[in-house]
PDB file with one MODEL, atoms N, CA, C and O in Angstrom:
MODEL        1
ATOM      1  N   UNK A   1      30.240 -20.424  -8.331  1.00  0.00           N
ATOM      2  CA  UNK A   1      29.446 -20.216  -8.504  1.00  0.00           C
ATOM      3  C   UNK A   1      29.142 -19.074  -7.184  1.00  0.00           C
ATOM      4  O   UNK A   1      29.309 -19.343  -5.994  1.00  0.00           O
ATOM      5  N   UNK A   2      28.740 -17.975  -7.639  1.00  0.00           N
ATOM      6  CA  UNK A   2      28.437 -16.815  -6.493  1.00  0.00           C
ATOM      7  C   UNK A   2      27.475 -17.070  -5.526  1.00  0.00           C
ATOM      8  O   UNK A   2      26.658 -17.941  -5.826  1.00  0.00           O
ATOM      9  N   UNK A   3      27.362 -16.551  -4.476  1.00  0.00           N
ATOM     10  CA  UNK A   3      26.476 -16.922  -3.194  1.00  0.00           C
ATOM     11  C   UNK A   3      25.259 -15.847  -3.745  1.00  0.00           C
ATOM     12  O   UNK A   3      25.493 -14.845  -4.421  1.00  0.00           O
ATOM     13  N   UNK A   4      23.797 -16.333  -3.258  1.00  0.00           N
ATOM     14  CA  UNK A   4      22.989 -15.802  -3.433  1.00  0.00           C
ATOM     15  C   UNK A   4      22.916 -14.501  -2.425  1.00  0.00           C
ATOM     16  O   UNK A   4      23.408 -14.920  -1.377  1.00  0.00           O
ATOM     17  N   UNK A   5      22.557 -13.190  -2.246  1.00  0.00           N
ATOM     18  CA  UNK A   5      22.756 -12.305  -1.455  1.00  0.00           C
ATOM     19  C   UNK A   5      21.170 -11.566  -1.549  1.00  0.00           C
ATOM     20  O   UNK A   5      20.284 -11.306  -2.362  1.00  0.00           O
ATOM     21  N   UNK A   6      21.580 -11.414   0.175  1.00  0.00           N
ATOM     22  CA  UNK A   6      20.012 -10.649   0.602  1.00  0.00           C
ATOM     23  C   UNK A   6      19.513  -9.457  -0.328  1.00  0.00           C
ATOM     24  O   UNK A   6      20.377  -8.846  -0.956  1.00  0.00           O
ATOM     25  N   UNK A   7      18.358  -9.134  -0.442  1.00  0.00           N
ATOM     26  CA  UNK A   7      18.014  -7.889  -0.985  1.00  0.00           C
ATOM     27  C   UNK A   7      17.525  -7.205   0.363  1.00  0.00           C
ATOM     28  O   UNK A   7      16.609  -7.482   1.137  1.00  0.00           O
ATOM     29  N   UNK A   8      18.596  -6.095   0.343  1.00  0.00           N
ATOM     30  CA  UNK A   8      18.729  -5.289   1.486  1.00  0.00           C
ATOM     31  C   UNK A   8      17.272  -4.167   1.861  1.00  0.00           C
ATOM     32  O   UNK A   8      16.887  -3.703   2.935  1.00  0.00           O
ATOM     33  N   UNK A   9      16.711  -4.015   0.390  1.00  0.00           N
ATOM     34  CA  UNK A   9      15.401  -3.230   0.557  1.00  0.00           C
ATOM     35  C   UNK A   9      14.462  -3.993   1.019  1.00  0.00           C
ATOM     36  O   UNK A   9      13.668  -3.515   1.830  1.00  0.00           O
ATOM     37  N   UNK A  10      14.369  -5.105   0.675  1.00  0.00           N
ATOM     38  CA  UNK A  10      13.469  -6.365   1.422  1.00  0.00           C
ATOM     39  C   UNK A  10      13.733  -6.530   2.890  1.00  0.00           C
ATOM     40  O   UNK A  10      12.766  -6.552   3.651  1.00  0.00           O
ATOM     41  N   UNK A  11      14.597  -6.613   3.222  1.00  0.00           N
ATOM     42  CA  UNK A  11      15.354  -6.850   4.769  1.00  0.00           C
ATOM     43  C   UNK A  11      14.837  -5.952   5.418  1.00  0.00           C
ATOM     44  O   UNK A  11      14.681  -6.209   6.612  1.00  0.00           O
ATOM     45  N   UNK A  12      14.452  -4.806   5.005  1.00  0.00           N
ATOM     46  CA  UNK A  12      14.136  -3.394   5.929  1.00  0.00           C
ATOM     47  C   UNK A  12      12.414  -3.313   6.048  1.00  0.00           C
ATOM     48  O   UNK A  12      11.754  -2.759   6.928  1.00  0.00           O
ATOM     49  N   UNK A  13      11.954  -4.038   4.889  1.00  0.00           N
ATOM     50  CA  UNK A  13      10.334  -3.791   5.091  1.00  0.00           C
ATOM     51  C   UNK A  13       9.670  -5.177   5.531  1.00  0.00           C
ATOM     52  O   UNK A  13       8.630  -5.090   6.184  1.00  0.00           O
ATOM     53  N   UNK A  14      10.102  -6.275   5.275  1.00  0.00           N
ATOM     54  CA  UNK A  14       9.419  -7.775   5.744  1.00  0.00           C
ATOM     55  C   UNK A  14      10.341  -8.479   6.584  1.00  0.00           C
ATOM     56  O   UNK A  14      11.571  -8.513   6.562  1.00  0.00           O
ATOM     57  N   UNK A  15       9.564  -8.992   7.273  1.00  0.00           N
ATOM     58  CA  UNK A  15       9.922 -10.247   8.296  1.00  0.00           C
ATOM     59  C   UNK A  15       9.308 -11.591   7.981  1.00  0.00           C
ATOM     60  O   UNK A  15       8.126 -11.715   7.657  1.00  0.00           O
ATOM     61  N   UNK A  16      10.182 -12.615   8.095  1.00  0.00           N
ATOM     62  CA  UNK A  16       9.520 -13.902   7.686  1.00  0.00           C
ATOM     63  C   UNK A  16       9.100 -14.728   9.270  1.00  0.00           C
ATOM     64  O   UNK A  16       9.990 -15.078  10.045  1.00  0.00           O
ATOM     65  N   UNK A  17       7.969 -14.898   9.492  1.00  0.00           N
ATOM     66  CA  UNK A  17       7.528 -15.976  10.572  1.00  0.00           C
ATOM     67  C   UNK A  17       7.966 -17.136  10.374  1.00  0.00           C
ATOM     68  O   UNK A  17       8.272 -17.611   9.280  1.00  0.00           O
ATOM     69  N   UNK A  18       8.038 -17.833  11.776  1.00  0.00           N
ATOM     70  CA  UNK A  18       7.977 -19.145  11.952  1.00  0.00           C
ATOM     71  C   UNK A  18       7.338 -19.978  11.171  1.00  0.00           C
ATOM     72  O   UNK A  18       7.950 -21.006  10.882  1.00  0.00           O
ATOM     73  N   UNK A  19       6.225 -19.827  10.722  1.00  0.00           N
ATOM     74  CA  UNK A  19       5.415 -20.830  10.043  1.00  0.00           C
ATOM     75  C   UNK A  19       5.322 -20.323   8.736  1.00  0.00           C
ATOM     76  O   UNK A  19       4.320 -20.609   8.081  1.00  0.00           O
ATOM     77  N   UNK A  20       6.453 -19.415   8.111  1.00  0.00           N
ATOM     78  CA  UNK A  20       6.838 -19.408   6.823  1.00  0.00           C
ATOM     79  C   UNK A  20       5.930 -17.687   6.051  1.00  0.00           C
ATOM     80  O   UNK A  20       6.254 -17.197   4.969  1.00  0.00           O
ATOM     81  N   UNK A  21       4.805 -17.108   7.003  1.00  0.00           N
ATOM     82  CA  UNK A  21       4.135 -16.455   6.513  1.00  0.00           C
ATOM     83  C   UNK A  21       5.095 -14.744   6.545  1.00  0.00           C
ATOM     84  O   UNK A  21       6.135 -14.747   7.204  1.00  0.00           O
ATOM     85  N   UNK A  22       4.754 -13.638   5.958  1.00  0.00           N
ATOM     86  CA  UNK A  22       5.651 -12.516   5.933  1.00  0.00           C
ATOM     87  C   UNK A  22       4.845 -11.363   6.284  1.00  0.00           C
ATOM     88  O   UNK A  22       3.858 -10.971   5.662  1.00  0.00           O
ATOM     89  N   UNK A  23       5.369 -10.825   7.385  1.00  0.00           N
ATOM     90  CA  UNK A  23       4.731  -9.787   7.682  1.00  0.00           C
ATOM     91  C   UNK A  23       5.221  -8.513   7.409  1.00  0.00           C
ATOM     92  O   UNK A  23       6.440  -8.345   7.365  1.00  0.00           O
ATOM     93  N   UNK A  24       4.159  -7.246   7.150  1.00  0.00           N
ATOM     94  CA  UNK A  24       4.811  -5.929   6.900  1.00  0.00           C
ATOM     95  C   UNK A  24       4.494  -5.115   7.354  1.00  0.00           C
ATOM     96  O   UNK A  24       3.542  -5.411   8.077  1.00  0.00           O
ATOM     97  N   UNK A  25       4.749  -4.007   7.399  1.00  0.00           N
ATOM     98  CA  UNK A  25       4.073  -2.703   8.046  1.00  0.00           C
ATOM     99  C   UNK A  25       3.015  -2.099   7.338  1.00  0.00           C
ATOM    100  O   UNK A  25       3.352  -1.987   6.159  1.00  0.00           O
ATOM    101  N   UNK A  26       1.695  -1.587   7.578  1.00  0.00           N
ATOM    102  CA  UNK A  26       0.727  -0.935   6.910  1.00  0.00           C
ATOM    103  C   UNK A  26       1.594   0.462   6.431  1.00  0.00           C
ATOM    104  O   UNK A  26       2.430   1.156   7.009  1.00  0.00           O
ATOM    105  N   UNK A  27       0.815   0.525   4.764  1.00  0.00           N
ATOM    106  CA  UNK A  27       1.219   1.749   4.224  1.00  0.00           C
ATOM    107  C   UNK A  27       0.295   2.661   5.182  1.00  0.00           C
ATOM    108  O   UNK A  27      -0.522   2.311   6.033  1.00  0.00           O
ATOM    109  N   UNK A  28       0.777   4.215   4.676  1.00  0.00           N
ATOM    110  CA  UNK A  28      -0.256   5.198   4.846  1.00  0.00           C
ATOM    111  C   UNK A  28      -0.233   5.518   6.589  1.00  0.00           C
ATOM    112  O   UNK A  28      -1.183   6.026   7.185  1.00  0.00           O
ATOM    113  N   UNK A  29       0.934   5.143   7.168  1.00  0.00           N
ATOM    114  CA  UNK A  29       0.973   5.133   8.687  1.00  0.00           C
ATOM    115  C   UNK A  29       2.556   5.879   8.867  1.00  0.00           C
ATOM    116  O   UNK A  29       3.173   5.617   9.899  1.00  0.00           O
ATOM    117  N   UNK A  30       3.193   6.816   7.826  1.00  0.00           N
ATOM    118  CA  UNK A  30       4.361   7.518   8.240  1.00  0.00           C
ATOM    119  C   UNK A  30       4.109   8.790   8.423  1.00  0.00           C
ATOM    120  O   UNK A  30       4.811   9.266   9.316  1.00  0.00           O
ATOM    121  N   UNK A  31       3.334   9.581   7.898  1.00  0.00           N
ATOM    122  CA  UNK A  31       3.153  10.983   8.342  1.00  0.00           C
ATOM    123  C   UNK A  31       1.791  11.414   7.730  1.00  0.00           C
ATOM    124  O   UNK A  31       0.969  10.679   7.182  1.00  0.00           O
ATOM    125  N   UNK A  32       1.718  12.770   7.937  1.00  0.00           N
ATOM    126  CA  UNK A  32       0.395  13.425   7.752  1.00  0.00           C
ATOM    127  C   UNK A  32      -0.744  12.564   8.249  1.00  0.00           C
ATOM    128  O   UNK A  32      -1.631  12.254   7.453  1.00  0.00           O
ATOM    129  N   UNK A  33      -0.782  12.210   9.329  1.00  0.00           N
ATOM    130  CA  UNK A  33      -1.924  11.409  10.146  1.00  0.00           C
ATOM    131  C   UNK A  33      -2.859  12.581  10.918  1.00  0.00           C
ATOM    132  O   UNK A  33      -3.556  12.066  11.792  1.00  0.00           O
ATOM    133  N   UNK A  34      -3.010  13.844  10.811  1.00  0.00           N
ATOM    134  CA  UNK A  34      -3.687  14.747  11.059  1.00  0.00           C
ATOM    135  C   UNK A  34      -5.168  14.679  10.534  1.00  0.00           C
ATOM    136  O   UNK A  34      -6.073  14.763  11.365  1.00  0.00           O
ATOM    137  N   UNK A  35      -5.463  14.531   9.207  1.00  0.00           N
ATOM    138  CA  UNK A  35      -6.444  14.410   8.403  1.00  0.00           C
ATOM    139  C   UNK A  35      -7.095  13.067   8.307  1.00  0.00           C
ATOM    140  O   UNK A  35      -8.100  12.929   7.609  1.00  0.00           O
ATOM    141  N   UNK A  36      -6.498  11.930   9.068  1.00  0.00           N
ATOM    142  CA  UNK A  36      -6.687  10.973   8.956  1.00  0.00           C
ATOM    143  C   UNK A  36      -7.825  10.286  10.420  1.00  0.00           C
ATOM    144  O   UNK A  36      -7.514  10.113  11.599  1.00  0.00           O
ATOM    145  N   UNK A  37      -8.820  10.098   9.895  1.00  0.00           N
ATOM    146  CA  UNK A  37      -9.649   9.502  11.064  1.00  0.00           C
ATOM    147  C   UNK A  37      -8.854   8.443  12.122  1.00  0.00           C
ATOM    148  O   UNK A  37      -7.792   7.869  11.883  1.00  0.00           O
ATOM    149  N   UNK A  38      -9.587   8.355  13.242  1.00  0.00           N
ATOM    150  CA  UNK A  38      -9.004   8.044  14.508  1.00  0.00           C
ATOM    151  C   UNK A  38      -8.920   6.193  14.166  1.00  0.00           C
ATOM    152  O   UNK A  38      -8.001   5.388  14.315  1.00  0.00           O
ATOM    153  N   UNK A  39     -10.511   6.024  13.597  1.00  0.00           N
ATOM    154  CA  UNK A  39     -10.949   5.058  13.132  1.00  0.00           C
ATOM    155  C   UNK A  39     -10.001   4.140  12.124  1.00  0.00           C
ATOM    156  O   UNK A  39      -9.844   2.924  12.232  1.00  0.00           O
ATOM    157  N   UNK A  40      -9.481   4.889  11.251  1.00  0.00           N
ATOM    158  CA  UNK A  40      -8.583   4.980  10.232  1.00  0.00           C
ATOM    159  C   UNK A  40      -7.306   4.137  10.493  1.00  0.00           C
ATOM    160  O   UNK A  40      -7.148   2.961  10.165  1.00  0.00           O
ATOM    161  N   UNK A  41      -6.256   5.089  11.261  1.00  0.00           N
ATOM    162  CA  UNK A  41      -5.481   4.697  12.172  1.00  0.00           C
ATOM    163  C   UNK A  41      -5.061   3.918  12.959  1.00  0.00           C
ATOM    164  O   UNK A  41      -3.890   3.645  13.221  1.00  0.00           O
ATOM    165  N   UNK A  42      -6.330   3.380  13.524  1.00  0.00           N
ATOM    166  CA  UNK A  42      -6.679   2.017  14.189  1.00  0.00           C
ATOM    167  C   UNK A  42      -6.373   0.807  13.412  1.00  0.00           C
ATOM    168  O   UNK A  42      -5.499  -0.019  13.675  1.00  0.00           O
ATOM    169  N   UNK A  43      -7.214   0.799  12.402  1.00  0.00           N
ATOM    170  CA  UNK A  43      -6.788   0.073  11.438  1.00  0.00           C
ATOM    171  C   UNK A  43      -5.719  -0.528  10.748  1.00  0.00           C
ATOM    172  O   UNK A  43      -5.449  -1.689  10.442  1.00  0.00           O
ATOM    173  N   UNK A  44      -5.136   0.660  10.570  1.00  0.00           N
ATOM    174  CA  UNK A  44      -3.532   0.513  10.205  1.00  0.00           C
ATOM    175  C   UNK A  44      -2.713   0.060  11.110  1.00  0.00           C
ATOM    176  O   UNK A  44      -1.699  -0.552  10.773  1.00  0.00           O
ATOM    177  N   UNK A  45      -3.009   0.278  12.335  1.00  0.00           N
ATOM    178  CA  UNK A  45      -2.074  -0.205  13.192  1.00  0.00           C
ATOM    179  C   UNK A  45      -1.430  -1.486  13.301  1.00  0.00           C
ATOM    180  O   UNK A  45      -0.206  -1.502  13.432  1.00  0.00           O
ATOM    181  N   UNK A  46      -2.048  -2.510  13.267  1.00  0.00           N
ATOM    182  CA  UNK A  46      -1.478  -3.547  12.947  1.00  0.00           C
ATOM    183  C   UNK A  46      -0.471  -4.293  12.107  1.00  0.00           C
ATOM    184  O   UNK A  46      -0.392  -3.571  11.113  1.00  0.00           O
ATOM    185  N   UNK A  47       0.350  -5.318  11.917  1.00  0.00           N
ATOM    186  CA  UNK A  47       0.982  -5.410  10.797  1.00  0.00           C
ATOM    187  C   UNK A  47       0.225  -6.442   9.868  1.00  0.00           C
ATOM    188  O   UNK A  47      -0.584  -7.319  10.168  1.00  0.00           O
ATOM    189  N   UNK A  48       0.759  -6.049   8.607  1.00  0.00           N
ATOM    190  CA  UNK A  48      -0.085  -7.096   7.422  1.00  0.00           C
ATOM    191  C   UNK A  48       0.611  -8.337   7.353  1.00  0.00           C
ATOM    192  O   UNK A  48       1.792  -8.520   7.649  1.00  0.00           O
ATOM    193  N   UNK A  49      -0.323  -9.293   6.881  1.00  0.00           N
ATOM    194  CA  UNK A  49       0.458 -10.780   6.671  1.00  0.00           C
ATOM    195  C   UNK A  49       0.289 -11.037   5.140  1.00  0.00           C
ATOM    196  O   UNK A  49      -0.795 -10.876   4.581  1.00  0.00           O
ATOM    197  N   UNK A  50       1.171 -11.356   4.634  1.00  0.00           N
ATOM    198  CA  UNK A  50       1.196 -11.792   2.957  1.00  0.00           C
ATOM    199  C   UNK A  50       1.195 -13.426   2.993  1.00  0.00           C
ATOM    200  O   UNK A  50       2.008 -13.930   3.768  1.00  0.00           O
ATOM    201  N   UNK A  51       0.397 -14.267   2.263  1.00  0.00           N
ATOM    202  CA  UNK A  51       0.630 -15.419   2.243  1.00  0.00           C
ATOM    203  C   UNK A  51       1.017 -15.876   0.744  1.00  0.00           C
ATOM    204  O   UNK A  51       1.200 -15.120  -0.210  1.00  0.00           O
ATOM    205  N   UNK A  52       1.104 -17.341   0.753  1.00  0.00           N
ATOM    206  CA  UNK A  52       0.697 -17.619  -0.987  1.00  0.00           C
ATOM    207  C   UNK A  52       2.136 -17.523  -1.195  1.00  0.00           C
ATOM    208  O   UNK A  52       3.054 -17.367  -0.391  1.00  0.00           O
ATOM    209  N   UNK A  53       2.110 -17.707  -2.982  1.00  0.00           N
ATOM    210  CA  UNK A  53       3.262 -17.354  -3.791  1.00  0.00           C
ATOM    211  C   UNK A  53       4.147 -16.021  -3.488  1.00  0.00           C
ATOM    212  O   UNK A  53       5.317 -15.879  -3.846  1.00  0.00           O
ATOM    213  N   UNK A  54       3.358 -15.050  -2.748  1.00  0.00           N
ATOM    214  CA  UNK A  54       3.835 -13.547  -2.805  1.00  0.00           C
ATOM    215  C   UNK A  54       5.000 -13.864  -1.779  1.00  0.00           C
ATOM    216  O   UNK A  54       6.105 -13.321  -1.799  1.00  0.00           O
ATOM    217  N   UNK A  55       4.625 -14.723  -0.978  1.00  0.00           N
ATOM    218  CA  UNK A  55       5.311 -14.834   0.451  1.00  0.00           C
ATOM    219  C   UNK A  55       6.556 -15.426   0.003  1.00  0.00           C
ATOM    220  O   UNK A  55       7.656 -14.963   0.307  1.00  0.00           O
ATOM    221  N   UNK A  56       6.342 -16.668  -0.873  1.00  0.00           N
ATOM    222  CA  UNK A  56       7.660 -17.872  -1.079  1.00  0.00           C
ATOM    223  C   UNK A  56       8.384 -17.025  -1.657  1.00  0.00           C
ATOM    224  O   UNK A  56       9.580 -17.316  -1.694  1.00  0.00           O
ATOM    225  N   UNK A  57       7.897 -15.515  -2.397  1.00  0.00           N
ATOM    226  CA  UNK A  57       8.714 -15.276  -3.756  1.00  0.00           C
ATOM    227  C   UNK A  57       9.833 -14.202  -2.546  1.00  0.00           C
ATOM    228  O   UNK A  57      11.055 -14.133  -2.677  1.00  0.00           O
ATOM    229  N   UNK A  58       8.980 -13.424  -1.369  1.00  0.00           N
ATOM    230  CA  UNK A  58       9.746 -12.708  -0.458  1.00  0.00           C
ATOM    231  C   UNK A  58      10.799 -13.373   0.212  1.00  0.00           C
ATOM    232  O   UNK A  58      11.898 -12.830   0.331  1.00  0.00           O
ATOM    233  N   UNK A  59      10.579 -14.423   0.628  1.00  0.00           N
ATOM    234  CA  UNK A  59      11.183 -15.118   1.736  1.00  0.00           C
ATOM    235  C   UNK A  59      12.230 -15.611   0.847  1.00  0.00           C
ATOM    236  O   UNK A  59      13.250 -15.668   1.534  1.00  0.00           O
ATOM    237  N   UNK A  60      12.541 -16.086  -0.625  1.00  0.00           N
ATOM    238  CA  UNK A  60      13.449 -16.522  -1.343  1.00  0.00           C
ATOM    239  C   UNK A  60      14.589 -15.204  -1.096  1.00  0.00           C
ATOM    240  O   UNK A  60      15.750 -15.445  -0.767  1.00  0.00           O
ATOM    241  N   UNK A  61      14.200 -14.133  -1.256  1.00  0.00           N
ATOM    242  CA  UNK A  61      14.590 -12.988  -1.716  1.00  0.00           C
ATOM    243  C   UNK A  61      15.487 -12.682  -0.069  1.00  0.00           C
ATOM    244  O   UNK A  61      16.647 -12.293   0.064  1.00  0.00           O
ATOM    245  N   UNK A  62      14.548 -12.995   0.948  1.00  0.00           N
ATOM    246  CA  UNK A  62      15.845 -13.013   2.291  1.00  0.00           C
ATOM    247  C   UNK A  62      16.351 -14.037   2.567  1.00  0.00           C
ATOM    248  O   UNK A  62      16.549 -14.240   3.765  1.00  0.00           O
ATOM    249  N   UNK A  63      16.697 -14.923   1.727  1.00  0.00           N
ATOM    250  CA  UNK A  63      16.966 -16.083   2.450  1.00  0.00           C
ATOM    251  C   UNK A  63      18.404 -16.229   3.381  1.00  0.00           C
ATOM    252  O   UNK A  63      18.671 -16.742   4.468  1.00  0.00           O
ATOM    253  N   UNK A  64      19.034 -15.619   2.521  1.00  0.00           N
ATOM    254  CA  UNK A  64      20.478 -15.759   3.127  1.00  0.00           C
ATOM    255  C   UNK A  64      20.518 -15.025   5.070  1.00  0.00           C
ATOM    256  O   UNK A  64      21.352 -15.232   5.952  1.00  0.00           O
ATOM    257  N   UNK A  65      19.544 -14.374   5.083  1.00  0.00           N
ATOM    258  CA  UNK A  65      19.766 -13.629   6.717  1.00  0.00           C
ATOM    259  C   UNK A  65      18.693 -14.528   7.517  1.00  0.00           C
ATOM    260  O   UNK A  65      18.639 -14.388   8.739  1.00  0.00           O
ATOM    261  N   UNK A  66      17.897 -15.380   6.921  1.00  0.00           N
ATOM    262  CA  UNK A  66      16.878 -16.154   7.489  1.00  0.00           C
ATOM    263  C   UNK A  66      17.695 -16.762   8.832  1.00  0.00           C
ATOM    264  O   UNK A  66      17.119 -17.517   9.616  1.00  0.00           O
TER     265      UNK A  66
ENDMDL
END
């Protein structure tokens, strides 16, 4: 039986917390920041949290490296 492999794309984008939630970086923070307001950029500053079934699916794809 072959081993399950870590999904390398997800490994770069998500991190699983100790409680099983999944952290991700906010979108629209990479470039073209001059036209975005300071208020908008402040809202995007923190990491987002994914919970529920979606978090379980992501954690399953990251299983071997956890």
